[in-house]
N, CA, C and O atoms as a printed pandas DataFrame, in Angstrom:
     atom_number atom_name residue_name chain_id  residue_number  x_coord  y_coord  z_coord
0              1         N          UNK        A               1    0.866   -1.162   -0.055
1              2        CA          UNK        A               1    0.005   -0.006   -0.027
2              3         C          UNK        A               1    0.916    1.262    0.031
3              4         O          UNK        A               1    1.801    1.408    0.874
4              5         N          UNK        A               2    0.619    2.144   -0.925
5              6        CA          UNK        A               2    1.468    3.357   -0.963
6              7         C          UNK        A               2    1.127    4.288    0.244
7              8         O          UNK        A               2    0.014    4.324    0.768
8              9         N          UNK        A               3    2.266    5.082    0.655
9             10        CA          UNK        A               3    2.089    5.918    1.751
10            11         C          UNK        A               3    1.077    6.993    1.489
11            12         O          UNK        A               3    0.938    7.375    0.327
12            13         N          UNK        A               4    0.384    7.498    2.408
13            14        CA          UNK        A               4   -0.609    8.472    2.235
14            15         C          UNK        A               4   -0.170    9.756    3.010
15            16         O          UNK        A               4    0.388    9.682    4.105
16            17         N          UNK        A               5   -0.439   10.892    2.410
17            18        CA          UNK        A               5   -0.135   12.133    3.080
18            19         C          UNK        A               5   -1.247   12.498    3.972
19            20         O          UNK        A               5   -2.386   12.492    3.505
20            21         N          UNK        A               6   -1.041   12.825    5.239
21            22        CA          UNK        A               6   -2.102   12.944    6.238
22            23         C          UNK        A               6   -2.939   14.221    6.085
23            24         O          UNK        A               6   -3.965   14.375    6.747
24            25         N          UNK        A               7   -2.507   15.112    5.232
25            26        CA          UNK        A               7   -3.286   16.372    5.112
26            27         C          UNK        A               7   -3.225   16.752    3.544
27            28         O          UNK        A               7   -2.606   16.081    2.718
28            29         N          UNK        A               8   -3.926   17.880    3.260
29            30        CA          UNK        A               8   -3.977   18.281    1.875
30            31         C          UNK        A               8   -2.524   18.700    1.397
31            32         O          UNK        A               8   -1.866   19.516    2.043
32            33         N          UNK        A               9   -2.066   18.122    0.269
33            34        CA          UNK        A               9   -0.710   18.511   -0.204
34            35         C          UNK        A               9   -0.640   19.980   -0.547
35            36         O          UNK        A               9   -1.496   20.530   -1.240
36            37         N          UNK        A              10    0.437   20.611   -0.021
37            38        CA          UNK        A              10    0.592   22.040   -0.192
38            39         C          UNK        A              10    2.097   22.252   -0.382
39            40         O          UNK        A              10    2.865   21.886    0.507
40            41         N          UNK        A              11    2.553   22.831   -1.509
41            42        CA          UNK        A              11    4.010   23.071   -1.802
42            43         C          UNK        A              11    4.653   23.968   -0.712
43            44         O          UNK        A              11    5.864   23.942   -0.493
44            45         N          UNK        A              12    3.787   24.760   -0.042
45            46        CA          UNK        A              12    4.337   25.632    0.983
46            47         C          UNK        A              12    4.673   24.880    2.301
47            48         O          UNK        A              12    5.398   25.406    3.145
48            49         N          UNK        A              13    4.156   23.686    2.462
49            50        CA          UNK        A              13    4.419   22.816    3.632
50            51         C          UNK        A              13    5.849   22.289    3.560
51            52         O          UNK        A              13    6.171   21.533    2.643
52            53         N          UNK        A              14    6.732   22.673    4.520
53            54        CA          UNK        A              14    8.061   22.194    4.492
54            55         C          UNK        A              14    8.210   20.574    4.426
55            56         O          UNK        A              14    9.073   20.034    3.735
56            57         N          UNK        A              15    7.337   19.912    5.166
57            58        CA          UNK        A              15    7.417   18.470    5.169
58            59         C          UNK        A              15    7.126   17.858    3.799
59            60         O          UNK        A              15    7.739   16.890    3.348
60            61         N          UNK        A              16    6.104   18.529    3.157
61            62        CA          UNK        A              16    5.661   18.044    1.811
62            63         C          UNK        A              16    6.773   18.313    0.818
63            64         O          UNK        A              16    7.050   17.469   -0.034
64            65         N          UNK        A              17    7.453   19.530    0.910
65            66        CA          UNK        A              17    8.542   19.820   -0.007
66            67         C          UNK        A              17    9.693   18.856    0.166
67            68         O          UNK        A              17   10.269   18.420   -0.831
68            69         N          UNK        A              18   10.048   18.506    1.377
69            70        CA          UNK        A              18   11.130   17.670    1.669
70            71         C          UNK        A              18   10.847   16.294    1.079
71            72         O          UNK        A              18   11.702   15.695    0.427
72            73         N          UNK        A              19    9.630   15.804    1.319
73            74        CA          UNK        A              19    9.207   14.385    0.792
74            75         C          UNK        A              19    9.229   14.512   -0.682
75            76         O          UNK        A              19    9.725   13.591   -1.331
76            77         N          UNK        A              20    8.743   15.557   -1.286
77            78        CA          UNK        A              20    8.596   15.609   -2.764
78            79         C          UNK        A              20   10.011   15.645   -3.326
79            80         O          UNK        A              20   10.282   14.888   -4.258
80            81         N          UNK        A              21   10.889   16.425   -2.856
81            82        CA          UNK        A              21   12.291   16.446   -3.274
82            83         C          UNK        A              21   12.974   15.127   -3.194
83            84         O          UNK        A              21   13.712   14.749   -4.104
84            85         N          UNK        A              22   12.742   14.399   -2.104
85            86        CA          UNK        A              22   13.356   13.021   -1.864
86            87         C          UNK        A              22   12.774   12.114   -2.833
87            88         O          UNK        A              22   13.507   11.287   -3.374
88            89         N          UNK        A              23   11.478   12.178   -3.127
89            90        CA          UNK        A              23   10.861   11.191   -4.092
90            91         C          UNK        A              23   11.371   11.512   -5.483
91            92         O          UNK        A              23   11.534   10.580   -6.271
92            93         N          UNK        A              24   11.631   12.740   -5.838
93            94        CA          UNK        A              24   12.193   13.155   -7.142
94            95         C          UNK        A              24   13.624   12.588   -7.218
95            96         O          UNK        A              24   14.040   12.052   -8.245
96            97         N          UNK        A              25   14.375   12.723   -6.085
97            98        CA          UNK        A              25   15.746   12.138   -6.086
98            99         C          UNK        A              25   15.739   10.608   -6.326
99           100         O          UNK        A              25   16.582   10.039   -7.019
100          101         N          UNK        A              26   14.704    9.985   -5.688
101          102        CA          UNK        A              26   14.653    8.477   -5.852
102          103         C          UNK        A              26   14.429    8.073   -7.301
103          104         O          UNK        A              26   14.991    7.115   -7.831
104          105         N          UNK        A              27   13.507    8.934   -7.932
105          106        CA          UNK        A              27   13.249    8.645   -9.436
106          107         C          UNK        A              27   14.586    8.787  -10.197
107          108         O          UNK        A              27   14.952    7.967  -11.038
108          109         N          UNK        A              28   15.316    9.928   -9.830
109          110        CA          UNK        A              28   16.529   10.155  -10.489
110          111         C          UNK        A              28   17.498    8.970  -10.360
111          112         O          UNK        A              28   18.086    8.528  -11.347
112          113         N          UNK        A              29   17.653    8.473   -9.146
113          114        CA          UNK        A              29   18.480    7.269   -8.930
114          115         C          UNK        A              29   18.030    6.008   -9.776
115          116         O          UNK        A              29   18.824    5.292  -10.386
116          117         N          UNK        A              30   16.788    5.841   -9.742
117          118        CA          UNK        A              30   16.148    4.660  -10.435
118          119         C          UNK        A              30   16.454    4.811  -11.943
119          120         O          UNK        A              30   16.801    3.823  -12.591
120          121         N          UNK        A              31   16.337    5.959  -12.481
121          122        CA          UNK        A              31   16.533    6.170  -13.992
122          123         C          UNK        A              31   18.064    6.019  -14.220
123          124         O          UNK        A              31   18.465    5.392  -15.201
124          125         N          UNK        A              32   18.937    6.587  -13.324
125          126        CA          UNK        A              32   20.394    6.310  -13.483
126          127         C          UNK        A              32   20.745    4.865  -13.463
127          128         O          UNK        A              32   21.557    4.412  -14.269
128          129         N          UNK        A              33   20.145    4.112  -12.547
129          130        CA          UNK        A              33   20.508    2.767  -12.429
130          131         C          UNK        A              33   20.026    1.911  -13.657
131          132         O          UNK        A              33   20.756    1.075  -14.191
132          133         N          UNK        A              34   18.783    2.173  -14.051
133          134        CA          UNK        A              34   18.179    1.427  -15.221
134          135         C          UNK        A              34   18.978    1.734  -16.479
135          136         O          UNK        A              34   19.419    0.836  -17.197
136          137         N          UNK        A              35   19.142    2.961  -16.711
137          138        CA          UNK        A              35   19.739    3.386  -17.989
138          139         C          UNK        A              35   21.240    2.933  -18.131
139          140         O          UNK        A              35   21.663    2.383  -19.149
140          141         N          UNK        A              36   21.994    3.205  -17.045
141          142        CA          UNK        A              36   23.387    2.823  -17.050
142          143         C          UNK        A              36   23.647    1.366  -16.986
143          144         O          UNK        A              36   24.611    0.898  -17.592
144          145         N          UNK        A              37   22.840    0.612  -16.282
145          146        CA          UNK        A              37   22.956   -0.832  -16.310
146          147         C          UNK        A              37   22.670   -1.378  -17.661
147          148         O          UNK        A              37   23.286   -2.361  -18.073
148          149         N          UNK        A              38   21.706   -0.742  -18.408
149          150        CA          UNK        A              38   21.387   -1.238  -19.718
150          151         C          UNK        A              38   22.636   -0.974  -20.620
151          152         O          UNK        A              38   23.078   -1.858  -21.354
152          153         N          UNK        A              39   23.185    0.264  -20.540
153          154        CA          UNK        A              39   24.388    0.575  -21.375
154          155         C          UNK        A              39   25.478   -0.369  -21.225
155          156         O          UNK        A              39   26.039   -0.852  -22.209
156          157         N          UNK        A              40   25.821   -0.669  -19.953
157          158        CA          UNK        A              40   26.916   -1.558  -19.580
158          159         C          UNK        A              40   26.550   -2.991  -19.936
159          160         O          UNK        A              40   27.443   -3.721  -20.367
160          161         N          UNK        A              41   25.340   -3.443  -19.795
161          162        CA          UNK        A              41   24.931   -4.754  -20.131
162          163         C          UNK        A              41   25.136   -5.119  -21.640
163          164         O          UNK        A              41   25.674   -6.155  -22.031
164          165         N          UNK        A              42   24.635   -4.133  -22.428
165          166        CA          UNK        A              42   24.771   -4.359  -23.959
166          167         C          UNK        A              42   26.202   -4.139  -24.354
167          168         O          UNK        A              42   26.665   -4.787  -25.292
168          169         N          UNK        A              43   26.909   -3.294  -23.722
169          170        CA          UNK        A              43   28.360   -3.088  -24.018
170          171         C          UNK        A              43   29.106   -4.420  -23.829
171          172         O          UNK        A              43   29.933   -4.805  -24.654
172          173         N          UNK        A              44   28.809   -5.074  -22.782
173          174        CA          UNK        A              44   29.461   -6.312  -22.395
174          175         C          UNK        A              44   28.975   -7.479  -23.321
175          176         O          UNK        A              44   29.759   -8.284  -23.824
176          177         N          UNK        A              45   27.631   -7.503  -23.504
177          178        CA          UNK        A              45   26.982   -8.557  -24.318
178          179         C          UNK        A              45   27.642   -8.590  -25.738
179          180         O          UNK        A              45   28.071   -9.640  -26.218
180          181         N          UNK        A              46   27.697   -7.406  -26.373
181          182        CA          UNK        A              46   28.164   -7.340  -27.705
182          183         C          UNK        A              46   29.656   -7.109  -27.893
183          184         O          UNK        A              46   30.123   -6.906  -29.014
184          185         N          UNK        A              47   30.411   -7.139  -26.783
185          186        CA          UNK        A              47   31.862   -6.929  -26.755
186          187         C          UNK        A              47   32.285   -5.628  -27.514
187          188         O          UNK        A              47   33.289   -5.608  -28.227
188          189         N          UNK        A              48   31.548   -4.640  -27.347
189          190        CA          UNK        A              48   31.834   -3.376  -28.122
190          191         C          UNK        A              48   32.763   -2.494  -27.282
191          192         O          UNK        A              48   32.928   -2.716  -26.082
192          193         N          UNK        A              49   33.339   -1.537  -27.900
193          194        CA          UNK        A              49   34.203   -0.630  -27.193
194          195         C          UNK        A              49   33.530    0.817  -27.297
195          196         O          UNK        A              49   33.957    1.681  -28.063
196          197         N          UNK        A              50   32.521    0.979  -26.518
197          198        CA          UNK        A              50   31.829    2.233  -26.467
198          199         C          UNK        A              50   32.564    3.179  -25.455
199          200         O          UNK        A              50   32.328    3.110  -24.249
200          201         N          UNK        A              51   33.436    4.038  -25.974
201          202        CA          UNK        A              51   34.204    4.858  -25.098
202          203         C          UNK        A              51   33.278    5.831  -24.425
203          204         O          UNK        A              51   33.532    6.246  -23.294
204          205         N          UNK        A              52   32.177    6.217  -25.114
205          206        CA          UNK        A              52   31.210    7.127  -24.621
206          207         C          UNK        A              52   30.504    6.693  -23.393
207          208         O          UNK        A              52   30.030    7.528  -22.622
208          209         N          UNK        A              53   30.411    5.336  -23.168
209          210        CA          UNK        A              53   29.645    4.795  -21.997
210          211         C          UNK        A              53   30.159    5.229  -20.712
211          212         O          UNK        A              53   29.389    5.467  -19.782
212          213         N          UNK        A              54   31.456    5.349  -20.603
213          214        CA          UNK        A              54   32.107    5.795  -19.323
214          215         C          UNK        A              54   31.879    7.251  -19.132
215          216         O          UNK        A              54   31.764    7.698  -17.990
216          217         N          UNK        A              55   31.804    8.033  -20.194
217          218        CA          UNK        A              55   31.566    9.479  -20.052
218          219         C          UNK        A              55   30.177    9.741  -19.638
219          220         O          UNK        A              55   29.923   10.615  -18.808
220          221         N          UNK        A              56   29.227    8.979  -20.214
221          222        CA          UNK        A              56   27.810    9.102  -19.790
222          223         C          UNK        A              56   27.584    8.769  -18.393
223          224         O          UNK        A              56   26.908    9.510  -17.678
224          225         N          UNK        A              57   28.115    7.689  -17.960
225          226        CA          UNK        A              57   27.923    7.232  -16.593
226          227         C          UNK        A              57   28.594    8.150  -15.639
227          228         O          UNK        A              57   28.001    8.521  -14.626
228          229         N          UNK        A              58   29.865    8.553  -15.927
229          230        CA          UNK        A              58   30.551    9.474  -15.039
230          231         C          UNK        A              58   29.884   10.819  -14.928
231          232         O          UNK        A              58   29.731   11.338  -13.823
232          233         N          UNK        A              59   29.496   11.378  -16.002
233          234        CA          UNK        A              59   28.842   12.665  -15.974
234          235         C          UNK        A              59   27.459   12.621  -15.243
235          236         O          UNK        A              59   27.093   13.533  -14.502
236          237         N          UNK        A              60   26.771   11.586  -15.479
237          238        CA          UNK        A              60   25.460   11.416  -14.850
238          239         C          UNK        A              60   25.639   11.160  -13.326
239          240         O          UNK        A              60   24.870   11.642  -12.495
240          241         N          UNK        A              61   26.679   10.387  -13.017
241          242        CA          UNK        A              61   26.932   10.190  -11.610
242          243         C          UNK        A              61   27.362   11.475  -10.865
243          244         O          UNK        A              61   27.079   11.625   -9.677
244          245         N          UNK        A              62   28.009   12.351  -11.532
245          246        CA          UNK        A              62   28.392   13.664  -10.909
246          247         C          UNK        A              62   27.160   14.507  -10.735
247          248         O          UNK        A              62   26.991   15.197   -9.730
248          249         N          UNK        A              63   26.287   14.440  -11.748
249          250        CA          UNK        A              63   25.035   15.239  -11.662
250          251         C          UNK        A              63   24.172   14.679  -10.484
251          252         O          UNK        A              63   23.574   15.440   -9.723
252          253         N          UNK        A              64   24.129   13.255  -10.360
253          254        CA          UNK        A              64   23.412   12.649   -9.315
254          255         C          UNK        A              64   23.965   13.046   -7.927
255          256         O          UNK        A              64   23.241   13.305   -6.966
256          257         N          UNK        A              65   25.262   13.068   -7.911
257          258        CA          UNK        A              65   25.881   13.460   -6.641
258          259         C          UNK        A              65   25.548   14.932   -6.207
259          260         O          UNK        A              65   25.241   15.233   -5.053
260          261         N          UNK        A              66   25.638   15.790   -7.218
261          262        CA          UNK        A              66   25.190   17.181   -6.965
262          263         C          UNK        A              66   23.770   17.256   -6.483
263          264         O          UNK        A              66   23.463   17.986   -5.540
264          265         N          UNK        A              67   22.920   16.525   -7.107
265          266        CA          UNK        A              67   21.504   16.464   -6.712
266          267         C          UNK        A              67   21.451   15.969   -5.288
267          268         O          UNK        A              67   20.723   16.572   -4.499
268          269         N          UNK        A              68   22.124   14.970   -4.899
269          270        CA          UNK        A              68   22.119   14.421   -3.517
270          271         C          UNK        A              68   22.594   15.534   -2.579
271          272         O          UNK        A              68   21.954   15.782   -1.557
272          273         N          UNK        A              69   23.673   16.193   -2.893
273          274        CA          UNK        A              69   24.180   17.158   -1.986
274          275         C          UNK        A              69   23.221   18.318   -1.806
275          276         O          UNK        A              69   23.111   18.847   -0.699
276          277         N          UNK        A              70   22.523   18.733   -2.853
277          278        CA          UNK        A              70   21.541   19.783   -2.659
278          279         C          UNK        A              70   20.382   19.282   -1.805
279          280         O          UNK        A              70   19.969   19.970   -0.871
280          281         N          UNK        A              71   19.857   18.117   -2.100
281          282        CA          UNK        A              71   18.735   17.634   -1.382
282          283         C          UNK        A              71   18.991   17.403    0.106
283          284         O          UNK        A              71   18.149   17.761    0.929
284          285         N          UNK        A              72   20.145   16.808    0.475
285          286        CA          UNK        A              72   20.399   16.363    1.801
286          287         C          UNK        A              72   21.228   17.380    2.568
287          288         O          UNK        A              72   21.318   17.245    3.788
288          289         N          UNK        A              73   21.810   18.337    1.985
289          290        CA          UNK        A              73   22.733   19.238    2.691
290          291         C          UNK        A              73   22.370   20.727    2.508
291          292         O          UNK        A              73   22.465   21.493    3.467
292          293         N          UNK        A              74   21.963   21.146    1.316
293          294        CA          UNK        A              74   21.791   22.587    1.068
294          295         C          UNK        A              74   20.368   23.012    1.167
295          296         O          UNK        A              74   20.089   24.087    1.698
296          297         N          UNK        A              75   19.469   22.236    0.689
297          298        CA          UNK        A              75   18.012   22.634    0.599
298          299         C          UNK        A              75   17.458   23.219    1.864
299          300         O          UNK        A              75   17.615   22.607    2.920
300          301         N          UNK        A              76   16.810   24.383    1.826
301          302        CA          UNK        A              76   16.132   25.012    2.997
302          303         C          UNK        A              76   14.649   24.670    2.926
303          304         O          UNK        A              76   13.939   25.078    2.006
304          305         N          UNK        A              77   14.202   23.913    3.919
305          306        CA          UNK        A              77   12.793   23.539    3.941
306          307         C          UNK        A              77   12.034   24.273    5.026
307          308         O          UNK        A              77   11.070   23.765    5.599
308          309         N          UNK        A              78   12.513   25.521    5.298
309          310        CA          UNK        A              78   11.772   26.292    6.291
310          311         C          UNK        A              78   10.449   26.827    5.729
311          312         O          UNK        A              78   10.300   26.920    4.510
312          313         N          UNK        A              79    9.531   27.164    6.551
313          314        CA          UNK        A              79    8.213   27.537    6.177
314          315         C          UNK        A              79    8.302   28.808    5.144
315          316         O          UNK        A              79    9.001   29.797    5.366
316          317         N          UNK        A              80    7.552   28.643    4.077
317          318        CA          UNK        A              80    7.502   29.693    3.080
318          319         C          UNK        A              80    6.175   30.482    3.329
319          320         O          UNK        A              80    5.117   29.853    3.366
320          321         N          UNK        A              81    6.193   31.771    3.494
321          322        CA          UNK        A              81    4.936   32.480    3.769
322          323         C          UNK        A              81    4.171   32.526    2.482
323          324         O          UNK        A              81    4.719   32.798    1.414
324          325         N          UNK        A              82    2.888   32.254    2.604
325          326        CA          UNK        A              82    2.021   32.231    1.438
326          327         C          UNK        A              82    1.574   33.647    1.072
327          328         O          UNK        A              82    1.669   34.554    1.899
328          329         N          UNK        A              83    1.110   33.840   -0.101
329          330        CA          UNK        A              83    0.734   35.187   -0.664
330          331         C          UNK        A              83   -0.586   35.635    0.108
331          332         O          UNK        A              83   -0.860   36.827    0.245
332          333         N          UNK        A              84   -1.356   34.649    0.585
333          334        CA          UNK        A              84   -2.637   34.995    1.137
334          335         C          UNK        A              84   -2.462   35.354    2.711
335          336         O          UNK        A              84   -3.356   35.930    3.331
336          337         N          UNK        A              85   -1.367   35.007    3.239
337          338        CA          UNK        A              85   -1.199   35.230    4.738
338          339         C          UNK        A              85   -0.754   36.689    4.958
339          340         O          UNK        A              85    0.032   37.223    4.175
340          341         N          UNK        A              86   -1.264   37.331    6.030
341          342        CA          UNK        A              86   -0.813   38.734    6.315
342          343         C          UNK        A              86    0.586   38.774    6.749
343          344         O          UNK        A              86    1.088   37.846    7.382
344          345         N          UNK        A              87    1.237   39.862    6.412
345          346        CA          UNK        A              87    2.605   40.038    6.793
346          347         C          UNK        A              87    2.661   40.940    8.046
347          348         O          UNK        A              87    1.630   41.468    8.463
348          349         N          UNK        A              88    3.817   41.117    8.632
349          350        CA          UNK        A              88    4.009   41.982    9.819
350          351         C          UNK        A              88    3.768   43.491    9.468
351          352         O          UNK        A              88    3.390   44.290   10.325
352          353         N          UNK        A              89    4.001   43.831    8.199
353          354        CA          UNK        A              89    3.881   45.213    7.876
354          355         C          UNK        A              89    2.375   45.667    7.631
355          356         O          UNK        A              89    2.082   46.860    7.547
356          357         N          UNK        A              90    1.467   44.676    7.527
357          358        CA          UNK        A              90    0.127   45.069    7.276
358          359         C          UNK        A              90   -0.669   45.291    8.566
359          360         O          UNK        A              90   -1.850   45.636    8.512
């Protein structure tokens, strides 16, 4: 059974943004694993010398690492004031 969000999803909710970013990262990891395992599987199966395969995997791995650093170390999930809420100056 898939997890359920206990309240109405709102992009201004810090917990929802954190969960959404982590789910997007999980999709990114899954695509990386599926695509790159396919490249290396067929490279080995056909005994080809695809020099670009290492570049694709390495570049994508660096992008994935940057994504992970952003999600787990840099991203600020503090409460974002909505446009409808009154501010201190009003």
